[in-house]
Backbone as CSV, one residue per row, in Angstrom:
resi,resn,N_x,N_y,N_z,CA_x,CA_y,CA_z,C_x,C_y,C_z
1,MET,116.855,107.700,96.756,117.898,106.801,96.258,118.256,107.169,94.827
2,ASP,119.519,107.280,94.565,119.997,107.545,93.214,120.050,106.215,92.452
3,ILE,119.262,106.096,91.382,119.265,104.836,90.628,120.153,104.896,89.380
4,GLN,120.855,105.994,89.209,121.779,106.099,88.081,122.798,104.965,88.141
5,ASN,122.935,104.264,87.023,123.929,103.189,86.876,123.667,101.972,87.754
6,LYS,122.481,101.891,88.361,122.167,100.725,89.178,121.824,99.524,88.293
7,ILE,122.052,98.342,88.831,121.698,97.101,88.134,120.258,96.762,88.509
8,VAL,119.388,96.734,87.497,117.958,96.594,87.729,117.410,95.371,86.997
9,LEU,116.831,94.467,87.755,116.127,93.304,87.206,114.652,93.663,87.062
10,ILE,114.072,93.344,85.907,112.643,93.556,85.686,112.023,92.237,85.247
11,SER,111.089,91.711,86.035,110.354,90.520,85.607,109.084,90.961,84.885
12,GLY,108.555,90.073,84.036,107.423,90.478,83.216,107.807,91.594,82.270
13,ALA,109.057,91.555,81.798,109.631,92.693,81.079,109.048,92.922,79.696
14,THR,108.340,91.948,79.145,107.740,92.152,77.826,106.298,92.627,77.925
15,GLY,105.765,92.740,79.137,104.403,93.223,79.334,104.351,94.738,79.306
16,GLY,103.160,95.296,79.516,102.967,96.730,79.400,103.821,97.548,80.350
17,ILE,103.676,97.314,81.664,104.436,98.095,82.642,105.914,97.722,82.603
18,GLY,106.218,96.433,82.495,107.610,95.989,82.485,108.393,96.583,81.336
19,ALA,107.838,96.543,80.135,108.522,97.089,78.960,108.664,98.602,79.071
20,ALA,107.615,99.264,79.568,107.680,100.721,79.740,108.757,101.101,80.754
21,LEU,108.886,100.316,81.814,109.944,100.569,82.801,111.333,100.409,82.190
22,ALA,111.494,99.359,81.395,112.803,99.140,80.761,113.189,100.350,79.909
23,ARG,112.250,100.840,79.135,112.527,102.018,78.285,112.748,103.265,79.137
24,ARG,111.977,103.389,80.206,112.103,104.552,81.093,113.473,104.597,81.766
25,LEU,113.992,103.444,82.126,115.238,103.401,82.900,116.491,103.557,82.046
26,ILE,116.320,103.529,80.734,117.465,103.853,79.862,117.985,105.238,80.206
27,GLY,117.049,106.166,80.430,117.428,107.545,80.740,118.139,107.697,82.074
28,GLU,118.025,106.698,82.930,118.720,106.714,84.219,120.071,106.010,84.127
29,HIS,120.404,105.545,82.919,121.664,104.824,82.678,121.786,103.568,83.545
30,CYS,120.632,102.951,83.817,120.651,101.696,84.569,121.175,100.557,83.699
31,LYS,121.762,99.584,84.342,122.164,98.355,83.673,121.033,97.354,83.874
32,LEU,120.388,96.992,82.788,119.132,96.259,82.874,119.307,94.758,82.685
33,ALA,118.450,94.011,83.369,118.344,92.561,83.195,116.857,92.248,83.062
34,LEU,116.457,91.830,81.875,115.050,91.620,81.580,114.698,90.135,81.663
35,VAL,113.559,89.847,82.286,113.136,88.475,82.496,111.678,88.337,82.066
36,ALA,111.400,87.327,81.227,110.028,87.039,80.792,110.028,85.686,80.089
37,ARG,108.834,85.229,79.682,108.720,83.924,79.023,109.054,83.971,77.545
38,ARG,108.705,85.073,76.878,108.756,85.109,75.416,110.096,85.621,74.918
39,GLU,110.929,84.681,74.457,112.295,85.046,74.095,112.344,86.005,72.909
40,ASP,111.456,85.832,71.926,111.493,86.712,70.763,111.261,88.163,71.172
41,GLN,110.312,88.392,72.069,110.036,89.749,72.519,111.132,90.266,73.449
42,LEU,111.678,89.398,74.280,112.801,89.785,75.126,114.005,90.219,74.290
43,LYS,114.303,89.430,73.282,115.446,89.735,72.420,115.233,91.052,71.690
44,ALA,114.020,91.277,71.183,113.729,92.511,70.455,113.849,93.734,71.373
45,LEU,113.331,93.639,72.585,113.411,94.763,73.520,114.849,95.016,73.944
46,THR,115.598,93.946,74.174,117.017,94.094,74.537,117.785,94.795,73.427
47,GLN,117.539,94.385,72.194,118.220,95.015,71.055,117.821,96.481,70.914
48,GLU,116.551,96.778,71.143,116.080,98.175,71.095,116.839,99.036,72.106
49,ILE,117.003,98.501,73.316,117.705,99.244,74.370,119.183,99.395,74.033
50,GLN,119.784,98.336,73.521,121.210,98.388,73.184,121.486,99.376,72.061
51,LYS,120.538,99.527,71.130,120.699,100.489,70.042,120.690,101.930,70.555
52,GLN,120.121,102.115,71.746,120.116,103.441,72.369,121.261,103.581,73.365
53,ASP,122.268,102.716,73.199,123.460,102.713,74.039,123.168,102.308,75.483
54,GLY,122.056,101.580,75.679,121.770,101.060,77.001,122.424,99.705,77.210
55,GLU,122.787,99.424,78.444,123.378,98.125,78.766,122.258,97.202,79.234
56,CYS,122.125,96.055,78.564,120.973,95.207,78.840,121.267,93.752,78.501
57,ILE,120.836,92.863,79.386,120.868,91.427,79.122,119.470,90.876,79.372
58,TYR,119.237,89.643,78.949,117.928,89.043,79.216,118.074,87.563,79.528
59,LYS,117.026,87.035,80.171,116.975,85.615,80.501,115.517,85.169,80.454
60,THR,115.236,84.142,79.674,113.865,83.616,79.635,113.556,82.922,80.962
61,CYS,112.287,83.036,81.367,111.908,82.512,82.671,110.397,82.387,82.746
62,ASP,109.915,81.249,83.183,108.509,81.052,83.487,108.357,81.210,85.000
63,VAL,107.625,82.229,85.440,107.569,82.520,86.870,106.827,81.452,87.672
64,LYS,106.177,80.510,86.993,105.550,79.400,87.702,106.569,78.318,88.056
65,GLN,107.759,78.435,87.474,108.792,77.420,87.679,109.881,77.962,88.606
66,LYS,109.941,77.412,89.798,110.894,77.889,90.809,112.337,77.807,90.317
67,GLN,112.673,76.741,89.599,114.049,76.589,89.130,114.394,77.617,88.060
68,ASP,113.429,77.958,87.214,113.653,79.008,86.216,114.060,80.315,86.888
69,ILE,113.364,80.638,87.969,113.652,81.891,88.683,115.015,81.822,89.351
70,ALA,115.332,80.699,89.952,116.649,80.531,90.570,117.751,80.698,89.532
71,ASP,117.557,80.097,88.360,118.556,80.196,87.286,118.695,81.634,86.791
72,ALA,117.557,82.337,86.681,117.585,83.716,86.187,118.343,84.636,87.143
73,VAL,118.038,84.535,88.432,118.702,85.392,89.415,120.195,85.069,89.475
74,GLU,120.529,83.799,89.431,121.939,83.407,89.451,122.676,83.942,88.218
75,PHE,122.046,83.848,87.051,122.649,84.338,85.814,122.890,85.849,85.881
76,ILE,121.899,86.593,86.347,122.008,88.057,86.387,123.046,88.500,87.418
77,ALA,122.988,87.906,88.621,123.967,88.258,89.654,125.377,87.863,89.226
78,GLY,125.484,86.751,88.521,126.795,86.330,88.036,127.342,87.255,86.963
79,HIS,126.472,87.731,86.084,126.902,88.615,84.992,127.326,89.980,85.512
80,TYR,126.505,90.576,86.368,126.767,91.939,86.829,127.521,92.000,88.159
81,GLY,127.538,90.895,88.893,128.215,90.889,90.183,127.332,91.265,91.351
82,ARG,126.139,91.783,91.069,125.197,92.169,92.104,123.853,92.491,91.449
83,ILE,122.821,92.685,92.259,121.519,93.172,91.798,121.099,94.260,92.771
84,ASP,120.973,95.478,92.285,120.634,96.601,93.154,119.125,96.758,93.349
85,VAL,118.376,96.612,92.256,116.933,96.821,92.289,116.258,95.708,91.499
86,ALA,115.187,95.160,92.037,114.361,94.201,91.304,112.933,94.727,91.283
87,ILE,112.367,94.841,90.082,110.990,95.299,89.939,110.197,94.136,89.347
88,LEU,109.304,93.584,90.142,108.591,92.362,89.786,107.208,92.713,89.265
89,THR,107.024,92.617,87.945,105.771,93.071,87.330,104.950,91.946,86.715
90,ALA,105.482,90.734,86.632,104.762,89.646,85.958,103.445,89.344,86.660
91,GLY,102.389,89.129,85.882,101.103,88.823,86.485,100.049,88.493,85.444
92,VAL,98.939,87.928,85.908,97.807,87.605,85.040,96.531,88.140,85.680
93,LEU,95.545,88.413,84.827,94.234,88.871,85.272,93.183,88.019,84.570
94,VAL,92.578,87.118,85.315,91.605,86.182,84.722,90.307,86.252,85.516
95,PRO,89.179,86.523,84.865,87.904,86.547,85.585,87.519,85.160,86.083
96,ASN,86.817,85.127,87.203,86.378,83.856,87.778,84.948,84.025,88.273
97,PRO,83.977,84.014,87.344,82.587,84.270,87.726,82.032,83.182,88.638
98,ILE,81.126,83.576,89.513,80.550,82.636,90.470,79.761,81.524,89.772
99,GLU,79.195,81.823,88.586,78.401,80.825,87.863,79.239,79.618,87.458
100,THR,80.518,79.849,87.179,81.416,78.760,86.749,82.648,78.710,87.649
101,PHE,82.467,78.990,88.907,83.587,79.088,89.854,84.553,77.927,89.667
102,ASP,85.836,78.275,89.457,86.819,77.289,89.033,88.093,77.425,89.871
103,SER,88.394,76.407,90.646,89.576,76.462,91.512,90.876,76.496,90.722
104,THR,90.869,75.965,89.489,92.112,75.972,88.706,92.528,77.398,88.333
105,ILE,91.532,78.284,88.140,91.845,79.685,87.854,92.515,80.326,89.067
106,ILE,92.008,80.002,90.249,92.607,80.543,91.472,94.020,80.009,91.656
107,LYS,94.217,78.731,91.435,95.550,78.147,91.582,96.542,78.785,90.616
108,ASP,96.126,78.937,89.355,97.009,79.524,88.356,97.348,80.971,88.722
109,SER,96.345,81.715,89.178,96.582,83.105,89.581,97.536,83.179,90.767
110,MET,97.357,82.297,91.732,98.255,82.280,92.887,99.671,81.870,92.481
111,ASP,99.775,80.899,91.585,101.093,80.442,91.131,101.876,81.574,90.482
112,ILE,101.196,82.396,89.682,101.885,83.454,88.937,101.989,84.745,89.750
113,ASN,100.850,85.223,90.247,100.819,86.540,90.896,101.412,86.546,92.293
114,PHE,101.330,85.417,92.982,101.857,85.350,94.348,103.126,84.519,94.445
115,LEU,103.017,83.227,94.150,104.179,82.351,94.339,105.347,82.716,93.414
116,GLY,105.044,83.178,92.209,106.133,83.626,91.328,106.959,84.713,91.984
117,ASN,106.292,85.639,92.658,106.998,86.695,93.385,107.712,86.145,94.617
118,VAL,107.082,85.184,95.287,107.723,84.550,96.443,109.055,83.912,96.027
119,TYR,109.045,83.205,94.899,110.275,82.562,94.425,111.360,83.591,94.120
120,PHE,110.960,84.703,93.504,111.933,85.766,93.231,112.465,86.365,94.523
121,ILE,111.581,86.667,95.446,112.002,87.279,96.700,112.969,86.369,97.448
122,GLU,112.676,85.074,97.448,113.560,84.107,98.120,114.989,84.207,97.583
123,ARG,115.127,84.220,96.274,116.463,84.273,95.660,117.097,85.648,95.778
124,LEU,116.290,86.687,95.623,116.817,88.048,95.695,117.300,88.391,97.098
125,LEU,116.576,87.946,98.105,117.019,88.200,99.477,118.386,87.578,99.742
126,SER,118.600,86.395,99.187,119.888,85.738,99.355,121.027,86.586,98.782
127,VAL,120.793,87.169,97.605,121.804,88.020,96.968,121.982,89.325,97.739
128,MET,120.862,89.959,98.086,120.918,91.294,98.680,121.378,91.286,100.127
129,LYS,121.121,90.208,100.843,121.639,90.098,102.206,123.172,90.146,102.198
130,LYS,123.784,89.475,101.243,125.246,89.481,101.140,125.774,90.863,100.781
131,GLN,124.992,91.602,99.984,125.382,92.955,99.585,125.170,93.967,100.710
132,LYS,124.271,93.620,101.657,123.827,94.539,102.700,123.087,95.738,102.109
133,SER,122.448,95.528,100.969,121.666,96.599,100.356,120.839,96.020,99.212
134,GLY,119.833,96.795,98.794,119.023,96.384,97.658,117.589,96.870,97.797
135,THR,116.863,96.785,96.719,115.453,97.163,96.699,114.669,96.120,95.930
136,ILE,113.596,95.643,96.514,112.673,94.728,95.839,111.317,95.418,95.791
137,ALA,110.835,95.679,94.586,109.541,96.331,94.377,108.640,95.368,93.624
138,ALA,107.485,95.048,94.188,106.586,94.066,93.592,105.239,94.705,93.296
139,VAL,104.693,94.369,92.119,103.414,94.948,91.690,102.251,94.143,92.253
140,SER,101.515,94.773,93.143,100.273,94.214,93.672,99.121,94.889,92.920
141,THR,98.128,95.383,93.643,97.016,96.087,93.007,96.451,97.099,93.987
142,LEU,95.831,98.133,93.467,95.267,99.176,94.325,94.133,98.644,95.212
143,PRO,93.138,97.928,94.656,92.073,97.391,95.519,92.472,96.060,96.148
144,ASP,93.338,96.122,97.156,93.854,94.890,97.782,93.303,94.663,99.183
145,LYS,92.296,95.448,99.550,91.738,95.316,100.902,90.289,94.817,100.915
146,ARG,89.571,94.929,99.813,88.187,94.475,99.726,88.034,93.562,98.512
147,GLY,87.233,92.519,98.662,86.957,91.648,97.533,86.131,92.374,96.479
148,VAL,86.370,92.036,95.210,85.641,92.636,94.090,84.933,91.516,93.328
149,ALA,83.632,91.646,93.160,82.838,90.599,92.507,83.424,90.208,91.161
150,GLY,83.579,88.897,90.951,84.072,88.378,89.680,85.568,88.308,89.543
151,TRP,86.286,88.971,90.458,87.748,89.046,90.346,88.437,88.459,91.578
152,GLY,87.821,87.447,92.172,88.352,86.882,93.400,89.727,86.256,93.261
153,ALA,89.971,85.589,92.133,91.269,84.931,91.942,92.392,85.962,91.889
154,TYR,92.191,86.986,91.082,93.195,88.052,90.958,93.372,88.775,92.288
155,GLY,92.251,89.182,92.897,92.321,89.944,94.133,92.983,89.185,95.269
156,ALA,92.661,87.903,95.396,93.240,87.101,96.469,94.754,86.962,96.298
157,SER,95.196,86.767,95.060,96.629,86.598,94.806,97.399,87.883,95.072
158,LYS,96.799,89.015,94.705,97.473,90.295,94.919,97.415,90.731,96.382
159,ALA,96.304,90.453,97.056,96.212,90.770,98.481,97.256,89.976,99.268
160,ALA,97.455,88.720,98.885,98.481,87.904,99.537,99.860,88.522,99.357
161,LEU,100.113,89.040,98.148,101.417,89.668,97.879,101.588,90.935,98.717
162,SER,100.546,91.760,98.797,100.630,92.979,99.605,100.938,92.638,101.063
163,TRP,100.250,91.635,101.575,100.461,91.207,102.967,101.904,90.727,103.172
164,LEU,102.399,89.915,102.249,103.763,89.399,102.361,104.783,90.539,102.350
165,MET,104.635,91.459,101.402,105.600,92.561,101.297,105.616,93.391,102.575
166,GLU,104.432,93.663,103.121,104.379,94.452,104.349,104.982,93.695,105.525
167,SER,104.796,92.391,105.555,105.346,91.596,106.660,106.873,91.547,106.630
168,LEU,107.447,91.719,105.455,108.901,91.669,105.308,109.569,93.035,105.431
169,ARG,108.806,94.095,105.213,109.382,95.423,104.972,110.277,95.929,106.107
170,ALA,109.762,95.985,107.316,110.528,96.566,108.420,111.763,95.739,108.742
171,GLU,111.599,94.413,108.793,112.722,93.550,109.163,113.812,93.555,108.099
172,ALA,113.402,93.553,106.826,114.398,93.576,105.744,115.232,94.850,105.807
173,LYS,114.583,95.972,106.104,115.301,97.246,106.180,116.195,97.309,107.404
174,GLN,115.653,96.930,108.548,116.408,97.074,109.783,117.593,96.117,109.875
175,LYS,117.408,94.897,109.364,118.476,93.897,109.497,119.466,93.903,108.333
176,TYR,118.977,94.210,107.124,119.824,94.012,105.951,119.910,95.220,105.010
177,ASN,119.260,96.319,105.379,119.256,97.518,104.541,118.638,97.246,103.162
178,ILE,117.602,96.414,103.149,116.882,96.091,101.912,115.523,96.757,101.945
179,ASN,115.216,97.519,100.915,113.917,98.187,100.800,112.915,97.251,100.143
180,MET,111.766,97.084,100.779,110.669,96.303,100.216,109.547,97.279,99.860
181,ILE,109.255,97.419,98.577,108.277,98.404,98.108,107.096,97.684,97.463
182,THR,105.900,98.018,97.916,104.687,97.455,97.314,104.127,98.458,96.318
183,ILE,104.003,98.039,95.069,103.453,98.890,94.012,101.978,98.537,93.848
184,LYS,101.116,99.536,93.970,99.671,99.309,93.911,99.057,100.173,92.801
185,PRO,99.101,99.673,91.575,98.520,100.449,90.486,97.008,100.285,90.413
186,GLY,96.342,101.349,89.990,94.950,101.239,89.599,94.911,100.718,88.174
187,SER,94.048,101.257,87.354,93.894,100.771,85.975,95.004,101.325,85.076
188,VAL,95.682,100.418,84.407,96.750,100.776,83.474,96.462,100.084,82.145
189,GLN,96.664,100.790,81.052,96.346,100.271,79.723,97.403,99.258,79.258
190,THR,97.339,98.070,79.829,98.284,97.010,79.494,97.545,95.889,78.766
191,PRO,98.289,94.970,78.135,97.628,93.879,77.410,96.667,93.051,78.257
192,ILE,96.901,92.940,79.573,96.037,92.058,80.372,94.646,92.645,80.595
193,ILE,94.453,93.953,80.330,93.094,94.502,80.470,92.503,94.914,79.119
194,LYS,93.113,94.458,78.023,92.609,94.865,76.704,91.157,94.431,76.487
195,ASP,90.752,93.346,77.091,89.363,92.890,76.966,88.448,93.465,78.046
196,PHE,89.043,94.211,78.980,88.281,94.759,80.093,88.584,96.253,80.228
197,PRO,88.112,97.080,79.296,88.450,98.507,79.311,88.043,99.182,80.612
198,ARG,88.890,100.071,81.077,88.636,100.761,82.338,88.724,102.275,82.119
199,ARG,87.680,102.975,82.534,87.708,104.430,82.450,88.774,104.972,83.386
200,GLY,89.497,105.957,82.900,90.536,106.566,83.728,91.833,105.792,83.748
201,ALA,91.941,104.731,82.932,93.199,103.967,82.879,94.314,104.851,82.341
202,ILE,95.477,104.744,82.933,96.623,105.529,82.490,97.522,104.679,81.602
203,SER,98.432,105.305,80.902,99.337,104.593,79.996,100.408,103.860,80.794
204,PRO,100.985,102.805,80.205,102.105,102.133,80.872,103.283,103.071,81.117
205,GLU,103.465,104.023,80.220,104.572,104.978,80.372,104.370,105.856,81.609
206,LYS,103.122,106.278,81.822,102.826,107.077,83.012,103.005,106.239,84.269
207,ALA,102.582,104.985,84.205,102.777,104.082,85.350,104.264,103.902,85.641
208,ALA,105.068,103.760,84.581,106.512,103.590,84.762,107.126,104.819,85.426
209,ASP,106.634,106.000,85.075,107.114,107.221,85.731,106.806,107.199,87.222
210,HIS,105.564,106.831,87.563,105.188,106.750,88.978,106.101,105.782,89.730
211,ILE,106.356,104.635,89.122,107.152,103.594,89.785,108.607,104.031,89.937
212,ALA,109.205,104.532,88.857,110.600,104.958,88.914,110.787,106.085,89.932
213,ASN,109.890,107.049,89.920,110.001,108.161,90.863,109.774,107.696,92.300
214,GLY,108.856,106.757,92.490,108.605,106.219,93.823,109.793,105.466,94.383
215,ILE,110.452,104.704,93.508,111.645,103.978,93.939,112.759,104.957,94.310
216,LYS,112.926,105.994,93.521,113.956,106.994,93.820,113.697,107.688,95.155
217,LYS,112.419,107.868,95.479,112.055,108.506,96.749,112.016,107.505,97.909
218,GLU,112.278,106.227,97.603,112.262,105.156,98.593,110.922,105.086,99.327
219,LYS,109.848,105.226,98.577,108.526,105.082,99.161,108.302,103.650,99.618
220,LYS,107.528,103.467,100.655,107.183,102.131,101.116,106.095,101.519,100.233
221,VAL,105.163,102.378,99.818,104.049,101.980,98.959,103.935,103.000,97.841
222,ILE,103.855,102.509,96.608,103.659,103.376,95.452,102.268,103.074,94.902
223,GLN,101.361,104.037,94.977,100.001,103.795,94.492,99.557,104.948,93.593
224,PHE,98.831,104.613,92.572,98.446,105.586,91.545,97.346,104.954,90.674
225,PRO,96.625,105.801,89.858,96.611,107.263,89.813,95.811,107.839,90.971
226,LEU,96.011,109.120,91.259,95.502,109.720,92.484,93.999,109.588,92.646
227,ILE,93.223,109.892,91.611,91.776,109.853,91.760,91.292,108.444,92.090
228,GLN,91.930,107.417,91.510,91.549,106.043,91.819,91.984,105.655,93.233
229,VAL,93.109,106.192,93.674,93.558,105.939,95.045,92.524,106.478,96.026
230,ILE,92.069,107.705,95.789,91.093,108.326,96.687,89.789,107.524,96.702
231,MET,89.288,107.182,95.516,88.022,106.452,95.446,88.129,105.070,96.088
232,THR,89.240,104.383,95.854,89.421,103.044,96.409,89.524,103.087,97.928
233,ARG,90.288,104.030,98.443,90.457,104.099,99.892,89.167,104.547,100.584
234,LEU,88.356,105.355,99.912,87.054,105.701,100.463,86.154,104.453,100.533
235,THR,86.169,103.676,99.460,85.374,102.452,99.420,85.827,101.460,100.485
236,ASP,87.128,101.446,100.764,87.655,100.554,101.805,87.008,100.813,103.157
237,GLN,86.523,102.044,103.361,85.950,102.410,104.660,84.468,102.033,104.786
238,PHE,83.842,101.608,103.685,82.426,101.241,103.754,82.228,100.061,104.700
239,PRO,81.206,100.095,105.526,80.875,98.881,106.280,80.410,97.788,105.329
240,ALA,80.511,96.550,105.749,80.161,95.427,104.867,78.742,95.540,104.342
241,SER,77.827,96.006,105.176,76.433,96.096,104.752,76.253,97.067,103.591
242,ALA,77.041,98.167,103.590,76.977,99.132,102.492,77.749,98.630,101.272
243,TYR,78.905,98.027,101.535,79.742,97.540,100.426,78.994,96.488,99.611
244,ASP,78.249,95.638,100.275,77.526,94.558,99.587,76.378,95.057,98.731
245,HIS,76.026,96.317,98.865,74.958,96.875,98.047,75.479,97.591,96.799
246,LEU,76.811,97.627,96.623,77.358,98.192,95.387,76.925,97.306,94.218
247,PRO,76.528,97.898,93.090,76.073,97.091,91.950,77.142,96.105,91.494
248,ILE,76.756,94.852,91.322,77.700,93.814,90.930,78.323,94.119,89.569
249,ASP,77.508,94.549,88.607,78.038,94.844,87.269,79.045,95.989,87.316
250,LEU,78.828,96.934,88.206,79.775,98.037,88.358,81.105,97.527,88.879
251,GLN,81.057,96.599,89.823,82.292,96.030,90.362,83.044,95.235,89.299
252,LYS,82.315,94.452,88.527,82.957,93.618,87.510,83.581,94.457,86.404
253,GLY,82.934,95.567,86.056,83.478,96.463,85.049,83.118,96.074,83.634
254,GLU,83.472,96.959,82.701,83.165,96.740,81.291,83.916,95.525,80.756
255,GLY,83.277,94.841,79.815,83.934,93.734,79.131,83.944,92.425,79.882
256,TYR,83.332,92.400,81.080,83.340,91.153,81.847,82.543,90.097,81.073
257,PRO,83.117,88.925,80.844,82.459,87.931,79.997,81.201,87.369,80.643
258,PRO,80.131,87.200,79.875,78.922,86.576,80.422,79.200,85.111,80.749
259,ALA,78.526,84.613,81.746,78.752,83.212,82.159,77.421,82.544,82.421
260,GLU,77.346,81.282,82.049,76.153,80.477,82.317,76.490,79.445,83.376
261,GLU,75.473,79.059,84.130,75.692,78.075,85.175,76.264,76.781,84.607
262,LYS,77.119,76.138,85.357,77.661,74.845,84.947,76.537,73.826,84.865
């Protein structure tokens, strides 16, 4: 797919991957629509892009608020007349240790990582069905098939998103010519993992390259980096008895906060 001059919505646009994508797509001459909560950062990024002769608008939006998302999509479609590509990157990563297991963390993670995307997809499908074309790419996670100790809230929300995207993919394409792309990144050096350093993490700019190139190739699933893809998919094949013997601290990773029993 040629994305030159396409109208591209990016949610979570002030975050690591979202901001890197916005900068990356200037070179494709895309017309950008940036969506995030923090207006000061949205305005600064929009001005940065406009100074490079990029066409860009923004709209503040809390992805936990269904009406905010409806207003954002309506504003963008009204301004540009259509939405060709939507890249949904907004998300949170919050540890949920078993010692202090907290349902509110799971609810918040589901509200942002899953339902926030559901609300966007609902509105975007309405726009793209009328166009008879479009692409919706949503950021899930590479380890979306096996639970990871300490990260149940994040993993459950992203696994739900992967399942939803796959359930929509064939029908959206066959009936409405809409591409549904699941983005499955491994470790990326974004603000949400600053307290949880990961060996082999790639830069947001490299992640943006993978995503932009994957969208242009109309991939069904975009997953990266390669070595993490191989290791994760190998681990997916472990029987439960072997998987349960993986060291818990290794699964949790560096920087995981210590927790005491409630």
